[in-house]
C-alpha positions, 0 to 999 in steps of 0.5 A: 438388757434394761435393769429397771427393777429393784427390791422394796428392801434393798436398792442395790438390787438391780434387775430387768423386768424379765428377770423380775417376772421369772423370780417373782420375789426378791432374794431378800424377801422384798417385792420388785418395784420400778423406782421413779415410777412417776417419770413413766408418764403416758400421753392421755390425749393420744390414747383416748380412742384406743381399744383395750388392747392398744392401751395395754400395749402402751402401758406394758411397754412402759413398765416392761421395757426389756420386752420387745414391742412384738413380744408384748403385742403377741402376748396381748393378742393371746391373752385377751382376744378370745378369752373374754366374753365381751370385746371391751374386756372390762366394760364400764356400766352406769348404775344409779349415780356411779359407774361399775367397772366389771372385771369378771368377764374372763374365763374364771369370772373374776378380776384375777383373769386380767393379770393371769391371762397375761402373766403366762404370756410374759413368762413363756417369753422369759424362760430359756430352753433348759429352764423349768419354773414351778409357779407357787400360788396362795389363794383366798379363792379367785387367784387359784383358778385364774392362775391354773387356767392361765398356766395350764399345759404351758410348756416348761412350767408347772403350777401348785396352788394352796388354798385354805381348807373350808375357807373359799366358796363352794364354787371357787373350790369346785373350780379348782378341784375340777381343773384339768391339765398336765401340769396343775397341782392343787391342795387345801391347807389346814389354815387360813390364807395368811398361813398359805401366803406366809409359807409360800414366801418362806418356800421362796426364801428356802436356800436349801430347797433352791440348792436341791432344785439346781440351776435349771428349775426355779420357783416363781409366783402368780400372786400379785407379788409378781410384777408380771401379774400386777402390771396388766391390772394397771391397764383397766384403770386407764381404759375405764377412764377412756370409757367414761370420756366416750360415754360423755361423762367426763372431759379429758383431764377431769379427776375421778375417784376409784373404789376398790375392794381389796385384800392383798392390796394388789388391785388398788396398787395397780390404780396407784401405778396408773395415777403415777403414770399420769391418770387424773385420779383424786382418791382411791377408796379402799374397801375392806371386810370385817378383817379390817387391818387396813382400816385401822392402819389408815386411822392410826398409822399402825399396821397390826395383824395380831387381831382375830382372823374372821371368816366373812361373806367376802372370803377373797378378802379374808386377809390380814397381811396385805403383801402389796402394801409393802410396795406402797410403803416403798413409794410413800417413804420416798423409796427408802428401802432401809425404812421398808426393811425395818418395818417388814422386820418388825411385822415379821417379829412382832406382827405390827409396825407403825409408820411415821407421820409424814409417811401416813400423811403421804398415804392419806393424800391418795387413799381413803379406807373403810370397811363393811360387816357381813350384815352390811354386805347382805343389805347392800346386795339386796338394796342395790338390786331392789333400787337399781336392778344391779346384782353385786357379788359380796366383794363389790358390795363391800366396795359399794358400802365404803364408797357411799361412806366416802361420798358423804364428803365428796359427792361430786367427783365421778366415781368408778366402783371396781366389781371383782367377781360374778355374783354367781361365784358367791351364790350362797351369800347373794341368794341369802341377800336377794331371795332371803333363802339359805339353799344347802345346795349351791347349784340349786341356789345358782339356778334359783338366782338365775330364775329370779334375776334373769341374769345369765350364769357365766358358762364356766360356772354353769358347767363346773357342777358336771366336771370330774373332781381331779384334785382333793389333797388336804395337807398340814401347812407344815408340809407345804415345802415337802409337797412342793418338792414332790410336785417339782419331781413329778412334773420335771424329773423326766423333763430335765 
C-alpha cells in the first residue's frame, strides 16, 4: 500500500491515504499532508472538456493513490450524480465584470456538501469489517448539517456534531436539530466555534479515551482537517477554470484569480493544492470578516488569536484559529516539520506566533488578504442586488468587498468569486440588507425575500420549518469528552 501522507509536525510519520482518512488527525496533533505536492501535475489540455465527475476522477486518483480507480469512480457517482440540483454541480455564473462559482447546489445549500458527500464514500471504503468509527465535528454552522447528511445511516459509523450555542443562524440550527438517522448526534456547547474545535482536537489526542474505546472503535473528523474532506474541494477549482474556457472568457494557460471567503482556511487551501498541481492561478484573495486574525497576519507575519471574539453577520467565519493554515505553513516553509511544530507549540502556549520573513514572503506570493465589517457586508448585499440583480449570502458579500479592494491593483486578471452558501441560509441578514426590514421570524423573512426577489428557496430550506426537532442538547464545553463517550456507547455497544 502506498505510504504518501505525513504529519505537518513530524516528517517521520508515513501512512497511506486510506489510513489518513480513517484517523483524520495525526497522533502528534498535526494534520496530514502530501509531501512534494507540486510533483502531482495534471494535464490540463486533456481535461478541458471533462464533466465535473471526470475531473474529480483525475484529481482524486492523484491525491488518493491507494484507492482503486473503481473505488473512486463508484464514490464519485454516489456523491454527485443525484444529490445536487444542477448537473454542473458547481455552476459558474457571470455577474457584472466577474464570475461567481456557486458552491451551494448540494443537499444542505452550502459549499461543505462538495467534500461531505464524498468523504463518507471514501470512509466506507477504508473501514474493515470489525471497525467502527465515531466522526467528531466542530461546526460554525454549515459543516454540521452537511456532515450529518453525508454520514446519516452509514454502516459502521456514527457522527457527533458540536456547534456554538446561539452562534449559528436560525436556519443552520434548525437544519441540525431536525436531522434524522440512526447514528446522528448533535449538541450545542456553551462557548464559541474555537472552543468546540480546540476541544475536539483534545479529544482526538486523549490517550486514556483511546484505550477505553479499544482497537476496533476509532475517532475521526469530518472537518477539513480530514484530507478526505479537503481533497474533493480541489476539484471545483479546476472545474471553474474549464467552465471559464468553455464560456470563451479565457484561453487554456491564461492565469486567473480566485476570491475565497474563509474561516478555517480549508476552502482556499484546496485552491492552493490546485495551483500546486498545475492550475494557472495568479492570486488567491482571502476574505475574512471582522474576526480578522488572518488579515493582521498577512500585514505583520504575526498570527495572534488573543483578540476579542466577535459574533458577526457572517457567522460561519467567526473563527480565530484557522486550522488549515498549518498545512500552508508546512508547504511555505519548504516542508519543515520542526518549524511548524515550533510555531504550533507557541500558538498553544501563548496564543500567537510570528513567521520568518522568507515564509511570509512565500505566502504573500500566492495570497492577498482583507476583511469586511458587518456594515460593509450589508451594503454589499444591497448594492450588488440593486446593480447586478445578483443575491449574495453574507459570506459571499465578504468575498465581494475584499475582491474589489484587491482589484484596485489588478483589474485585468479574470476573477472568480466563490459563493459558499445560499442567501436563504442567512435570511435575517439578507432581508435586512435588501428589504431594510428586521423580521423576528426567519420563516416569514424567507417568504418575503422570495416574494421580493423571485429567487426560488432551495427545497431543503423551505421544508426545514415543518420537520420535527429531534436534537436539543446543550452542554458545557468541559463535558464534551464525556458526551462523546456516552454517544460511542449508545451507538456501538450492541454492535461490537
